[in-house]
C-alpha positions as CSV (number, residue, x, y, z in Angstrom):
1,M,86.5,170.6,153.9
2,V,88.7,173.6,154.1
3,G,91.9,174.1,156.0
4,S,95.5,175.3,155.5
5,I,97.6,174.7,152.4
6,L,101.1,175.5,151.4
7,I,101.5,175.9,147.6
8,T,104.9,176.4,145.9
9,G,105.6,178.1,142.5
10,C,102.8,180.6,142.8
11,S,104.2,183.5,140.8
12,S,102.1,182.3,137.8
13,G,100.5,179.3,136.2
14,I,98.9,176.5,138.1
15,G,100.2,177.7,141.5
16,Y,98.9,181.2,141.1
17,A,95.5,180.0,139.8
18,S,95.0,177.5,142.5
19,A,96.1,179.9,145.2
20,K,93.4,182.4,144.1
21,V,90.6,179.9,143.9
22,L,91.4,178.3,147.2
23,H,91.7,181.6,148.9
24,E,88.2,182.5,147.6
25,R,86.9,179.2,148.9
26,G,88.0,180.0,152.4
27,W,91.2,178.0,152.6
28,K,94.1,179.5,154.6
29,V,96.5,179.7,151.7
30,F,100.2,180.1,151.9
31,A,101.2,180.8,148.3
32,A,105.0,180.6,148.1
33,C,107.2,182.2,145.5
34,R,111.0,182.3,145.0
35,K,111.1,186.1,144.4
36,S,110.0,188.7,146.9
37,C,108.3,190.8,144.1
38,D,106.0,187.9,143.3
39,C,105.2,187.4,147.0
40,D,104.3,191.1,147.2
41,K,101.8,190.8,144.3
42,L,100.0,187.9,146.1
43,K,99.9,189.8,149.4
44,E,98.2,192.7,147.6
45,L,95.4,190.2,146.8
46,G,95.1,189.3,150.5
47,I,96.9,186.0,150.1
48,D,99.7,185.1,152.5
49,S,102.9,184.5,150.5
50,P,106.2,183.3,152.1
51,L,109.4,183.3,150.2
52,L,110.5,179.8,149.2
53,D,113.2,178.8,146.7
54,Y,113.7,175.1,146.2
55,D,117.4,175.9,145.5
56,I,118.0,177.5,148.9
57,E,117.2,175.2,151.9
58,D,117.2,178.1,154.4
59,T,114.1,179.5,152.6
60,I,112.4,176.1,152.8
61,T,113.0,175.9,156.5
62,S,111.9,179.5,157.1
63,A,108.8,179.1,155.0
64,V,107.7,176.0,156.9
65,E,108.4,177.7,160.3
66,Y,106.4,180.8,159.1
67,V,103.4,178.6,158.1
68,L,103.4,176.7,161.3
69,G,103.6,179.9,163.3
70,K,100.4,181.0,161.6
71,T,98.5,177.7,162.0
72,N,99.3,176.7,165.5
73,G,101.8,174.1,164.2
74,K,99.4,172.4,161.8
75,L,99.2,172.0,158.0
76,D,96.5,170.2,156.1
77,V,97.9,170.2,152.6
78,L,101.2,170.6,150.9
79,F,101.1,171.2,147.1
80,N,104.6,170.9,145.5
81,N,104.3,172.7,142.2
82,G,107.2,175.0,141.3
83,A,109.5,173.6,138.6
84,F,111.4,174.6,135.4
85,A,112.0,172.9,132.1
86,Q,115.5,172.5,130.8
87,L,115.4,171.9,127.0
88,G,118.1,170.3,124.9
89,A,119.1,166.9,123.6
90,V,120.4,164.5,126.2
91,E,123.9,164.4,124.7
92,D,124.1,168.2,124.9
93,L,123.2,168.4,128.5
94,P,126.1,169.2,130.9
95,V,126.0,167.4,134.2
96,E,125.6,170.7,135.9
97,A,122.4,171.4,133.9
98,L,121.0,168.1,135.2
99,K,122.0,168.9,138.7
100,A,120.3,172.3,138.5
101,S,117.1,170.6,137.2
102,F,117.1,168.0,139.9
103,Q,117.7,170.6,142.6
104,S,114.7,172.7,141.6
105,N,112.3,169.9,140.4
106,F,113.2,167.1,142.8
107,F,115.6,167.5,145.7
108,G,114.0,170.8,146.8
109,W,110.6,169.1,146.7
110,H,111.9,166.2,148.8
111,T,113.4,168.5,151.4
112,L,110.2,170.4,151.8
113,T,108.1,167.2,151.9
114,C,110.3,165.7,154.6
115,K,109.9,168.8,156.7
116,V,106.1,168.5,156.4
117,I,105.5,164.8,157.0
118,P,106.3,164.8,160.7
119,I,103.7,167.6,161.2
120,M,101.1,165.5,159.4
121,R,102.0,162.3,161.2
122,K,101.6,164.2,164.5
123,Q,98.2,165.6,163.6
124,G,97.1,162.2,162.1
125,H,96.1,163.5,158.7
126,G,97.3,165.5,155.7
127,R,97.6,165.5,151.9
128,I,100.7,165.8,149.8
129,L,100.0,166.8,146.2
130,Q,102.9,166.4,143.7
131,C,102.5,168.2,140.3
132,S,104.0,165.8,137.9
133,S,103.3,165.7,134.1
134,V,102.4,163.6,131.2
135,L,106.1,163.7,130.7
136,G,106.4,161.8,134.0
137,F,105.5,158.6,132.1
138,S,106.0,159.5,128.4
139,T,108.7,161.1,126.4
140,L,109.4,163.8,123.8
141,K,112.7,164.8,122.2
142,F,114.7,167.6,123.9
143,R,112.9,167.1,127.2
144,G,115.3,164.6,128.8
145,A,116.3,166.7,131.8
146,Y,112.7,167.7,132.7
147,Q,111.4,164.2,132.0
148,A,114.2,162.7,134.2
149,T,113.0,164.8,137.2
150,K,109.4,163.9,136.6
151,Y,110.1,160.2,136.2
152,A,112.1,160.3,139.4
153,L,109.3,162.2,141.1
154,E,106.7,159.6,140.2
155,G,108.8,156.8,141.5
156,L,109.5,158.6,144.8
157,T,105.9,159.6,145.2
158,D,104.6,156.1,144.6
159,T,107.0,154.7,147.2
160,L,106.1,157.5,149.7
161,R,102.4,156.7,149.2
162,L,103.0,153.0,150.0
163,E,105.0,153.9,153.1
164,L,102.4,156.3,154.4
165,L,99.4,153.9,154.0
166,D,97.3,153.9,157.2
167,T,98.8,157.1,158.6
168,G,96.0,159.3,157.4
169,I,98.3,161.1,155.0
170,H,97.2,160.9,151.3
171,V,100.0,161.2,148.7
172,I,98.6,162.3,145.3
173,L,100.0,162.8,141.8
174,L,98.7,165.4,139.4
175,E,99.6,164.7,135.8
176,P,98.7,167.5,133.4
177,G,99.6,167.8,129.8
178,S,100.3,171.1,128.0
179,I,98.9,174.0,130.0
180,K,99.1,177.7,129.3
181,T,101.8,178.7,131.8
182,R,105.1,180.5,131.7
183,I,107.1,177.3,131.9
184,R,108.2,177.3,128.2
185,Y,108.9,181.1,128.3
186,N,111.1,180.5,131.3
187,A,112.8,177.5,129.6
188,S,114.5,179.7,127.0
189,K,117.0,181.2,129.4
190,H,118.0,177.8,130.7
191,F,118.4,176.5,127.2
192,Y,120.7,179.3,126.1
193,K,122.6,179.0,129.4
194,W,123.5,175.4,129.1
195,I,123.3,174.2,125.5
196,N,126.2,174.8,123.1
197,I,124.1,175.2,120.0
198,D,126.9,175.7,117.5
199,K,128.7,172.5,118.4
200,S,125.7,170.3,118.7
201,P,124.9,167.6,116.2
202,W,121.3,168.8,116.7
203,N,122.2,172.4,115.5
204,C,119.9,172.4,112.5
205,E,116.9,171.1,114.4
206,Y,117.5,173.6,117.1
207,E,117.7,176.4,114.6
208,D,114.8,175.3,112.4
209,I,112.3,174.0,115.0
210,L,113.1,174.6,118.7
211,I,114.5,178.1,118.7
212,P,111.7,179.5,116.6
213,K,109.3,178.0,119.1
214,L,111.2,179.6,122.0
215,E,111.2,183.0,120.2
216,Q,107.4,182.9,120.2
217,M,107.5,182.9,124.0
218,D,107.1,186.6,124.2
219,E,106.1,187.4,127.8
220,S,104.1,190.4,126.6
221,I,101.7,188.2,124.6
222,P,98.7,187.1,126.6
223,L,98.8,183.3,127.2
224,K,95.3,182.9,125.7
225,E,96.8,184.1,122.4
226,Q,99.7,181.6,122.5
227,S,98.0,178.9,120.5
228,F,100.8,176.3,120.8
229,F,99.5,175.5,124.3
230,K,96.5,173.1,124.7
231,G,94.6,174.3,127.8
232,N,94.6,176.9,130.5
233,C,95.1,176.6,134.2
234,D,91.3,176.5,134.9
235,I,91.1,172.9,133.8
236,V,93.5,171.8,136.6
237,I,91.4,173.4,139.4
238,P,88.6,170.8,139.6
239,K,91.2,168.0,140.0
240,I,93.0,169.9,142.7
241,L,89.7,170.6,144.6
242,H,88.8,166.9,144.4
243,A,92.3,165.9,145.6
244,I,92.2,168.1,148.7
245,E,88.5,168.3,149.6
246,S,87.2,164.8,148.7
247,K,87.0,162.2,151.5
248,K,88.4,159.7,149.1
249,P,90.9,161.3,146.8
250,A,92.4,159.4,143.9
251,V,96.1,158.6,143.9
252,R,96.5,159.9,140.4
253,Y,94.7,162.6,138.4
254,F,95.1,162.7,134.6
255,I,94.6,166.2,133.4
256,T,94.1,167.1,129.7
257,K,93.2,164.8,126.8
258,E,96.8,164.3,125.8
259,T,97.6,162.7,129.2
260,W,94.7,160.3,128.9
261,I,95.7,159.5,125.3
262,A,99.4,159.0,126.2
263,A,98.5,156.7,129.1
264,F,96.2,154.6,126.8
265,L,98.8,154.4,124.0
266,K,101.5,153.4,126.4
267,R,99.3,150.6,127.7
268,I,98.4,149.1,124.3
269,C,101.6,149.8,122.3
270,T,105.0,148.1,122.4
271,S,107.9,150.4,123.4
272,S,109.0,150.6,119.8
273,Q,105.5,151.6,118.6
274,F,105.2,154.2,121.3
275,D,108.6,155.7,120.4
276,V,107.4,156.2,116.8
277,I,104.3,158.0,118.0
278,C,106.3,160.2,120.4
279,K,108.8,161.1,117.6
280,K,105.9,162.2,115.4
281,V,104.5,164.4,118.1
282,G,107.6,166.6,118.0
283,F,108.2,169.7,120.1
């Protein structure tokens, strides 16, 4: 099965990789980005790329209208993927930082999804893929804002799946672990914007551990040489293909070994035991 798919967050990483592969497989791909320059790069590859910024509702509306104008009012798959990671201890996070995270990682996704559901209801079929994370059900220090958005996403997605049973619309969660993308590189600017390092009780740990890691995020270094990541985007593609092309997609796809391990440990450990393990994992 091939059809039409709208993918967000396609400037790099999972979104970019999946857009290229699906385009090559004959899918009508709409690979959305929040910057025009990134859209232009995809258009040079022959991939349609509307502008869509989760922070700006007008771009969400215009992107959906653009897609429907190109597909005679139909859409087979929505893949919500674009997000950013806000780092910092929970007690150091201003409310505005949390609001910014939820707008980009949760509220914008919800706005787009709710614009697409009526289309899929009308046509009697569709698939909605939500790119969550191993951090949608497990925790690490300094990831509170990002984890909060992913935990919320998982709850909303599970409820949506239940509500759309028997409509022909499949609602699917992807749960990758560490992947070689720009998300950590992009996280550095949000960290420095919102976290008052000097006044934080976590100052020493920021200076000794977190900031040195962030400073390794040199955008000029090829991702394959950045060893602190576990896997590359290619390992996500088979799961995406199964989710959108199989007659019977799963409701959840664990991606990378650490996701499987985290799910197993969370099942067999007490909360206290799991906390100890997560603390040892570190950044």
